[in-house]
VMD Tcl script that draws the C-alpha trace (Angstrom):
set ca {
  {16.38 36.15 -1.04}
  {15.44 33.96 -4.35}
  {11.98 34.97 -5.63}
  {9.62 33.08 -7.87}
  {10.63 36.19 -10.76}
  {14.23 34.73 -10.31}
  {13.40 31.19 -11.11}
  {11.76 32.62 -14.14}
  {14.30 34.73 -15.39}
  {16.84 31.62 -14.88}
  {14.79 29.13 -16.64}
  {13.05 31.38 -19.69}
  {9.93 30.54 -18.90}
  {7.30 32.81 -17.73}
  {6.03 33.18 -14.11}
  {2.58 32.00 -14.67}
  {4.46 28.79 -16.15}
  {6.89 28.55 -12.99}
  {4.05 29.09 -10.26}
  {1.92 26.59 -12.18}
  {4.84 23.75 -12.33}
  {5.29 24.09 -9.07}
  {1.87 23.64 -8.11}
  {1.58 20.28 -10.85}
  {-0.97 21.83 -12.89}
  {-1.32 19.31 -15.36}
  {-1.04 21.45 -18.57}
  {2.56 21.94 -17.82}
  {4.96 19.34 -19.37}
  {6.95 17.02 -17.41}
  {10.27 17.91 -19.29}
  {9.24 21.94 -18.37}
  {8.42 21.30 -14.49}
  {11.54 19.18 -14.08}
  {13.78 22.10 -15.26}
  {12.20 24.45 -12.86}
  {12.38 22.28 -10.26}
  {15.89 21.24 -11.18}
  {16.38 25.51 -10.47}
  {14.38 25.64 -7.73}
  {16.65 23.23 -6.04}
  {20.05 24.90 -7.40}
  {19.00 27.94 -6.16}
  {17.41 27.32 -2.86}
  {14.14 28.51 -3.76}
  {11.78 28.74 -0.93}
  {8.38 30.48 -1.45}
  {6.53 32.36 1.74}
  {4.34 30.01 2.96}
  {2.03 32.70 4.12}
  {1.71 34.80 0.99}
  {1.60 31.69 -0.87}
  {-1.46 30.67 1.04}
  {-3.30 34.15 0.08}
  {-2.61 33.82 -3.33}
  {-3.42 30.51 -3.92}
  {-6.30 29.64 -1.37}
  {-4.69 26.21 -0.57}
  {-2.91 25.65 2.96}
  {-0.22 23.39 1.30}
  {-0.97 20.32 3.75}
  {-2.15 16.83 2.74}
  {-3.80 14.73 5.77}
  {-2.85 11.63 6.03}
  {-4.50 8.40 8.00}
  {-3.36 4.80 8.84}
  {-5.65 2.56 9.92}
  {-4.49 -1.10 10.90}
  {-5.57 -3.80 13.38}
  {-2.22 -4.80 14.54}
  {-1.33 -1.62 16.87}
  {2.31 -0.66 15.57}
  {1.03 2.02 13.50}
  {3.89 3.99 11.33}
  {6.09 1.12 11.93}
  {4.02 -1.13 10.14}
  {6.24 -2.27 6.97}
  {3.61 -1.74 4.43}
  {2.13 1.88 5.83}
  {5.99 2.95 6.46}
  {7.29 2.31 2.56}
  {4.29 3.53 0.96}
  {3.87 6.79 2.92}
  {7.38 7.47 2.45}
  {7.11 7.32 -1.33}
  {4.09 9.71 -1.14}
  {5.81 11.86 1.12}
  {8.44 12.60 -1.44}
  {6.46 12.65 -4.85}
  {4.11 15.58 -2.60}
  {7.34 17.48 -0.88}
  {8.33 17.67 -4.85}
  {5.48 20.41 -4.58}
  {6.04 22.04 -1.45}
  {3.23 20.24 0.72}
  {3.46 18.77 4.20}
  {2.06 15.87 5.83}
  {-0.57 16.18 8.52}
  {-0.44 12.66 10.28}
  {-3.85 12.06 12.37}
  {-3.79 9.64 14.76}
  {-6.52 7.22 15.12}
  {-7.94 8.10 18.87}
  {-8.50 11.66 18.37}
  {-8.91 13.86 21.34}
  {-12.72 14.36 21.04}
  {-14.22 11.58 20.28}
  {-17.45 13.04 18.79}
  {-14.89 14.64 15.77}
  {-14.65 12.49 12.99}
  {-11.48 12.54 10.34}
  {-13.61 14.36 8.23}
  {-14.48 17.04 10.32}
  {-11.07 17.36 11.84}
  {-9.55 18.03 8.42}
  {-12.03 20.39 7.45}
  {-10.95 21.94 11.01}
  {-7.31 21.97 9.90}
  {-8.12 23.18 6.24}
  {-6.06 20.59 4.59}
  {-6.11 20.26 0.64}
  {-6.32 16.79 0.32}
  {-6.17 13.84 1.92}
  {-4.65 10.40 1.57}
  {-6.01 7.18 3.38}
  {-3.94 3.79 4.23}
  {-7.03 1.15 5.02}
  {-7.58 -2.04 4.40}
  {-10.74 -2.05 6.81}
  {-13.83 -2.20 4.20}
  {-16.21 -1.80 6.99}
  {-14.49 1.56 8.62}
  {-17.24 4.38 8.58}
  {-15.26 7.15 9.17}
  {-13.22 6.05 5.60}
  {-16.28 5.85 3.89}
  {-17.26 9.15 5.21}
  {-14.47 10.66 3.49}
  {-14.50 8.98 0.45}
  {-18.11 9.90 -0.29}
  {-17.14 13.25 0.51}
  {-16.20 16.26 -2.31}
  {-12.93 17.24 -0.31}
  {-9.84 15.39 -2.65}
  {-8.73 11.63 -1.57}
  {-7.33 8.93 -2.59}
  {-7.09 5.70 -0.69}
  {-4.85 2.86 -0.73}
  {-5.26 -0.68 -0.34}
  {-9.15 -0.83 -0.94}
  {-11.31 -0.43 -3.79}
  {-14.11 1.86 -4.04}
  {-16.74 3.66 -6.64}
  {-16.67 6.91 -4.92}
  {-12.88 7.97 -3.98}
  {-9.69 7.96 -6.13}
  {-8.03 4.13 -4.79}
  {-4.63 2.50 -5.55}
  {-4.31 -1.37 -4.76}
  {-2.28 -3.73 -5.74}
  {-3.00 -6.66 -7.79}
  {-3.90 -8.67 -5.05}
  {-5.61 -11.54 -7.36}
  {-2.99 -11.63 -9.94}
  {-0.44 -12.04 -6.81}
  {-2.06 -14.92 -5.27}
  {-1.79 -16.86 -9.13}
  {1.49 -16.32 -9.57}
  {1.90 -17.75 -5.86}
  {-0.23 -20.94 -6.47}
  {0.99 -21.62 -10.37}
  {4.53 -21.60 -9.06}
  {3.76 -23.62 -6.23}
  {2.19 -25.85 -9.20}
  {4.78 -25.66 -11.30}
  {7.36 -27.10 -8.51}
  {4.66 -30.20 -8.62}
  {2.35 -29.39 -5.21}
  {-1.31 -29.99 -5.79}
  {-1.82 -30.02 -1.89}
  {-1.83 -26.22 -1.49}
  {-3.00 -24.65 1.54}
  {-3.54 -21.05 2.10}
  {-3.17 -18.53 5.36}
  {-5.51 -15.87 5.11}
  {-5.59 -12.07 6.02}
  {-8.67 -11.23 7.84}
  {-12.14 -11.60 5.89}
  {-13.18 -7.83 6.37}
  {-9.86 -6.75 4.80}
  {-9.64 -5.69 1.27}
  {-6.24 -7.56 0.89}
  {-7.10 -10.37 2.44}
  {-10.51 -10.87 0.72}
  {-8.86 -10.27 -2.81}
  {-6.18 -12.75 -2.13}
  {-7.93 -15.48 -0.76}
  {-10.57 -15.02 -4.05}
  {-7.24 -15.20 -6.11}
  {-5.97 -18.63 -4.41}
  {-9.82 -20.07 -4.72}
  {-9.79 -19.05 -8.71}
  {-6.23 -20.56 -9.64}
  {-6.72 -23.92 -7.61}
  {-9.80 -24.03 -9.35}
  {-8.07 -23.16 -13.01}
  {-5.53 -25.70 -12.55}
  {-8.29 -28.85 -11.34}
  {-7.16 -28.94 -7.68}
  {-9.14 -29.41 -5.01}
  {-9.46 -27.10 -2.59}
  {-9.65 -28.75 1.22}
  {-11.84 -27.25 3.33}
  {-9.27 -27.24 6.03}
  {-6.37 -26.22 3.95}
  {-7.62 -22.62 4.24}
  {-7.08 -21.02 7.63}
  {-7.71 -17.96 9.10}
  {-4.38 -15.88 9.67}
  {-6.51 -13.11 11.52}
  {-5.01 -9.55 10.54}
  {-1.66 -10.69 9.08}
  {0.35 -11.11 11.98}
  {3.07 -13.37 12.80}
  {0.99 -14.92 15.68}
  {-2.08 -15.33 13.28}
  {0.55 -17.34 11.11}
  {2.08 -19.20 14.02}
  {-1.25 -20.76 14.97}
  {-2.93 -21.50 11.77}
  {-0.09 -23.29 10.91}
  {-0.50 -25.14 14.18}
  {-3.84 -26.77 13.02}
  {-2.53 -27.24 9.00}
  {0.25 -29.51 10.95}
  {-2.48 -30.92 13.10}
  {-3.98 -32.38 10.37}
  {-4.12 -36.09 8.92}
  {-2.97 -34.93 5.58}
  {-1.41 -32.18 5.81}
  {-0.50 -29.68 2.53}
  {3.11 -29.80 1.29}
  {2.77 -26.19 0.27}
  {1.45 -23.20 1.95}
  {0.93 -20.05 0.20}
  {0.11 -17.11 3.36}
  {-1.22 -13.86 2.72}
  {1.19 -11.90 4.17}
  {5.46 -12.51 4.79}
  {4.11 -12.08 8.56}
  {1.55 -14.70 8.34}
  {4.56 -16.40 6.34}
  {7.52 -15.81 9.17}
  {5.25 -16.97 11.99}
  {4.28 -20.75 10.10}
  {7.86 -21.12 9.45}
  {8.25 -20.96 13.24}
  {5.87 -23.57 13.96}
  {7.11 -25.86 11.47}
  {10.42 -25.61 13.45}
  {8.60 -25.55 16.75}
  {7.09 -29.25 15.63}
  {10.40 -30.54 14.53}
  {9.77 -29.82 10.59}
  {11.84 -27.96 7.96}
  {11.25 -25.52 5.27}
  {11.44 -26.02 2.40}
  {12.63 -29.99 2.54}
  {9.25 -30.89 4.69}
  {6.87 -27.83 3.38}
  {7.02 -25.16 0.94}
  {6.33 -21.64 2.01}
  {5.72 -18.41 -0.28}
  {4.83 -14.83 1.27}
  {3.53 -11.90 -0.01}
  {4.71 -8.61 0.33}
  {8.88 -8.76 0.16}
  {9.31 -6.70 3.50}
  {13.20 -6.43 3.99}
  {12.73 -9.13 6.87}
  {12.03 -11.68 4.00}
  {15.41 -11.29 1.94}
  {17.00 -12.14 5.34}
  {15.50 -14.91 6.92}
  {16.99 -18.51 6.88}
  {15.92 -19.82 4.46}
  {15.19 -16.58 2.24}
  {11.55 -16.26 1.79}
  {10.10 -16.81 -1.58}
  {7.24 -14.19 -1.99}
  {4.98 -11.99 -4.08}
  {6.64 -7.95 -4.14}
  {4.04 -4.97 -3.76}
  {5.81 -1.89 -5.79}
  {5.32 0.49 -2.40}
  {6.89 3.16 -4.16}
  {4.86 3.34 -7.45}
  {1.74 2.82 -5.11}
  {3.03 5.88 -2.91}
  {3.75 7.91 -6.52}
  {0.69 6.81 -8.00}
  {-1.51 7.74 -4.89}
  {0.30 11.31 -5.13}
  {-0.34 11.88 -8.15}
  {-4.21 11.22 -7.93}
  {-4.42 13.54 -4.85}
  {-2.37 15.96 -6.19}
  {-4.64 16.17 -9.93}
  {-7.53 16.70 -7.79}
  {-6.22 19.22 -5.55}
  {-5.38 20.99 -8.72}
  {-8.40 20.56 -11.31}
  {-10.47 21.12 -7.64}
  {-12.41 18.54 -9.26}
  {-13.06 15.08 -7.16}
  {-11.82 12.00 -9.34}
  {-12.99 8.36 -9.29}
  {-10.38 6.56 -10.57}
  {-8.95 2.63 -9.64}
  {-5.23 2.26 -10.25}
  {-4.49 -1.59 -9.60}
  {-0.51 -1.86 -9.35}
  {1.13 -4.83 -10.74}
  {2.88 -7.40 -8.92}
  {5.89 -9.53 -9.17}
  {6.69 -13.11 -8.03}
  {10.22 -12.98 -6.13}
  {11.60 -16.50 -6.25}
  {14.51 -17.17 -3.28}
  {14.60 -20.40 -1.07}
  {11.51 -21.41 0.87}
  {9.94 -23.66 -1.55}
  {11.54 -26.84 -3.45}
  {10.57 -29.29 -6.21}
  {8.63 -32.27 -5.43}
}
mol new
graphics top color blue
foreach p $ca { graphics top sphere $p radius 0.5 }
foreach p [lrange $ca 0 end-1] q [lrange $ca 1 end] { graphics top cylinder $p $q radius 0.2 }
display resetview
């Protein structure tokens, strides 16, 4: 059986350096880590979990919580892609993930209680609900944690630049000649919904465009149905918009369906831009113009922040804002 001593002998590094590299310590260079991890893979090195736990005082397990309001769980496209990226990043350092259900078998036990019981080394939370009390409890606790899709002053957080994404969307529609631009917003209790709405309002003001009260419509929790119902409201207006910026691709897809059901066309009658760049966006007819979130970088950066806390044994408070990108396809036209 291959041991850590064999890895040290092959790479020429000390056993201590190899151990630090495997545990992602900050005082080992990325070049050294890369060489050691390549040797680990080549030699099929598998550390003994029990011995490693006793030696390092770690469980080598990271808790995962996902909180969303559509009831589709792990199949949620944003959650799925972010956690897959996070998973790939921490697996390089031999960590396993423990995904905890929203409905714990003991309703009196909080997420924090559950994770303490299971002895996890850290926790990653995907949550956009700014009012979730159990997430607030986690963020305020000394346990290493990183929260995705929220802003906080008590925990490390990673989120997309939602306001910049809104600016990109509105600016693009304006560049095509649109001035009557509506917004189908995400739920007011979600961080992304709040930020994207704020970005829309700021962008409209910067461009000296009137924000018609009826042009801002609630799309609920970013759902297809929410987009459909919101678009029906816009279509019923005496003076409907010529372009719509939806706070998610699911909202945009629902809105496009409503437009078609009422005998209109995208982009001939209405231009539509979404947010997220889910896989379906590029296969629609017309292909959806949207704001792309870099889910790979979000997951990777969240992993880096959490592993840094685990290894330094310090609660770190950092905010990382991930850039977004405008993806131009076929759902918008020039006036």
